[in-house]
Structures are given as C-alpha cells and as structure tokens.
C-alpha positions, 0 to 999 in steps of 0.5 A: 384381567390380571394374571393373578390366580383367584385363590391367591392369598385365600385363607387355607388355614383353620383357625379352630380345627387341627384335624376336621376329619377326626369329627367325621362319623367314618373316622375310627379313633385309636380307642373306643372308650366304654365299648371294651366289653362289645369289642371283646364279644365281637373278637370272640365271635370272629376268632374262628376265622383265624383257623379258617373256620366260618364264624356264626352269623351275628346280629348287632343292634342298638339305638343310632349312634351307640357304636355298633358300626364303628365297633364292628369296623374296628374289629374287622380291621384287626381281624384282616390284619391278623389274618394277613400276618397269619397268611390266611387272608379274609376278604371283608365287605362293608355294605351300607344298606341305605344305599344297597337296598336289595338282594341284587345290589348287595351282591353286586357291591360284594362282588366289587369289593372282592374285585377291588381286593383281589383284582389279579384273580379276576383279571386272570379269569377275564371276569369283568365285574363292573359291567352292568346288568349281569344276571343274578345267577352269574353273579352268585356263581362268580362269588362261589367260584371265587370263594372256593378256588381262593380258599377264602373266608368272606365277612359280609357286614350289612349295615342297616340291614333292616332296609333290605327289601328282599332280606329273607331271599338275601340271607338264604342265598348267602346261607346256601352258599355255604352249603355249596362250599367245600373250601372257604366260607361266607359269614354275615354281621348284620347291623340294626337300629330296629330290633322289632324288624326280626318279627317280619323275618322268615323263621329260617331267616331269623335263625340264620341272621341271629345265630349270635345277638349283641346289644349295644346300650346307649351312652349316658351324658358322662360317657358322651362327655369323655368321647367328645373330649378325646375328639376335641384333643385331635380335632381342635386347636388347644383351649378352643372348646369351652367345658360347658359347651361339651357338657351341653352337647353331651346333655342334648345327645343323652336325651337323643338316645345316647347318640354319639354320632349326633353329639359329634355332628353337633361339635363339628357344626358348632366348630364351623359356626365359630370358624366362619364367624371369626371367633376364638372359642366355641361356647354353649351359644354356638352349640344351640345355634348348631343344634337347629342347623343339624336337626334340619339337616338330618331331616332334609338328608333323610327326605332327599334320599327317598323316592319321589312318591315317598316324598309326595306322600310325606307332603300329603301327610303334612297337608292333612296334618295342618288342616284344622280338621277335628275328631269327635272330642273336638281334638285336632286330628293327627291320624288319618285313614289310608283312604283319605291319605290316598285321596289327598295324595292323588290331588297332590300329584295332580298338582305336580303333574305326576302320575299317581301310583296305585293304592297297592304301591302306596301301601308299600311306600307307607310301610317303608316310611313307617320303617324309617320312622317318618310315620306311624301306623295302627289298624282301626277297629272294624267298621262298616268298611272293615278294617283300615290303617290310621296313619300319623306323621311323626314329624312336625308337619310344617318342617316336613312340608318345607323340607319335602317342597325343597326336596321336590323343588316346588313351592309350599302351596302344593 
C-alpha cells in the first residue's frame, strides 16, 4: 500500500450547486415572498412578549409546505433578537412533535432547550437536566421554578401538534403553569396540517390552544416559481437551471396542494441527478426523474418512522388490497372490515414470528395510521353483528408492500 490518502484527488467542488444548504427545508431565507400578511399577523400576536406580557396561544394551520413553520421560526428569531436588545430575554423552544409525540417527551425537550440557553442557571442549582427517567412532576416543578426565578417568558412552538398522543393533558399542564406563575409566562404556538383534529380535543383544550387562529393558504404555480427562482439564485451556479424546469416543478407542486417544501425537494433532487450525471444544465427531463425518486423517498421516510406493528398493519392492508376479492357489484374490493384486517394481521405476524397485539391495540394503531393519512376509515351501517369499521388503504398497495417489506427487512412474500 502507498502512503497516499484514499481521498487524494477526490472532487470536492460541486459542478452545479453554489450553496446546497439553501435548498434544505430547514433553511430560513432572508425574505419570505407571499407571506408578508402572515408574518404581520404573527408579529402582532407575539408583540406582548416585548412588554413582558403573555401572548395569546396561537394555532397555525394550513396544508403541508405553505410556510407555516418557516414563518413562525422567522418571526420567533426576530422576537428573540428584539427581546435581547430590550434586556427582556425570552426562551424559545421549537419542538417537532413527530419526534417528541407525548406530554412527557415534550416537557423533557422543553427543559433541555432551556438548559441549552441558560446553562449557568441550571449548573448553579445543581440541576442535571440530561439525567433520564426524571418523573413528570419533577420536570414540571423545575420548569416552573426556572420561569419564576428568571422572570422569563417561554415560547413553546409545537410543530405537528396534532401528533401528540396526550395533547389534552399537555395543554392543560402548560396552561395550569401560568396560573401558578406570578412572574414570567409560558405561551404556545401550535402548528398543524390538519384543521379537523380540533374536533377530537377536549373543549377546554380547544379554547386553550386556539385563543387565536391563523390559516395559511396554499401557494399557486406563479408564486412557487418566484420562490424557486429566489432559491436558485443562492443555491445554484449561474445558468444551470433552465426556466422550463422551474415552471414544471411549480406546476407539479401546485397540484400537490401548493407545497413549496415539495417543490424545493424536487429542485434539490433534480440538481443531484445533474451533478452525478456530469451534465451542465438542469432540465425538465431531470425534474421528471427526480419526481419519481422524491415520491418514493417521502413514502419510505414516513414508513420507517412508524412503530413495527403499524408497519405490519400497512403490509396487512396491502396484502388484502392486492387480493382479487370482489364486492356484490363485481367491483374489486378496496374496503375491508376491521375483523378481517385483524385476522390477516395475525397471519402476517405469525409469518414474521412476531407476537400479535390485541384487537384493542390494533384499533389504536389504525387510528394513528388514519391520522397520518395512510388509511381512511368509516363506520358501516349496522348489521347482524352491529356497527363495524371499513378500512381502506390510502396509497398504492404495491408501493406500500414494497416499502413496508423494506422497512421490516423481509421479502415481499409475507
């Protein structure tokens, strides 16, 4: 072997990208076109924090990729900076509820964020925030003590708030905290793609979370084209991206509910295809290829984050949907009764050598899958056995089978 490093001579320069990071959904650009009114509304609602007063809790909703998260982050960053200048510090905690999906996990994440921002306070108190297994009551009391003694405002941003399993309890806890605070405050901004989840909230929780509500409209194709052009200027080298490619991405994303995040993902993936192929320009052909890759990536990412038994249930539904079963009219069946879903689920579990869960647990898993959009459910009319749920897969069965098999690391014969 030679002493030459394996990476000697490796190409570390991008051919088409100027700053790939600006195409990330986490990147906050210096301006947010077509969201000026939404920014003004969020600013107005959070302004009381500058006077050390508690802002109303805000519920922000709209379809995926319409700028909800980026606007809230953009405004909260500005709020933090202004509070700092006024010597009126505020702690802001952004919590992704797809990751932190229970009251306990949210409170732990909140406390860790506060520790990151004010380590000297916690160190002086001898509080070890990163010790696992702390009881909820201790976390709650530590949080109250911090806010009270620091006389500090805390803004909690709950992104995809509808995913929190015990949201009623979480909202009650955060609201009750303000009743016990003579100094400082805790305010909540909830963000959701699903307006209808409010129907399942306790009336008290609904009034707590939705003191103020903001609706974000979807972007149209023209607006998406402008957003993409802005990102191309900072993300790609000059004259790389063809205008026809941008118009195609905007048209595709506008049909997906005006989803700017999806549009940026398509743009980035198309750029990677051009980069790896050694081409000089990104064209509509690259966008078409990127579309297929991105759609598969999105489904696979969603599936891999699901618990094992939810993945098995999706595989179960795919199996049932692929069978040539006909209804009374001769049409291929797409809806299945909960009882037959459970029987097929048990069969798949046996094949996988996994202990099946009870019907009660399966009902909970099905509710979660419906909330995530993988399935839809409706109650059938009452029959001889009473009312039952009809369950339908919301995605292409062959794709679901392919991706669940991949996630469960098995062949497609289960």
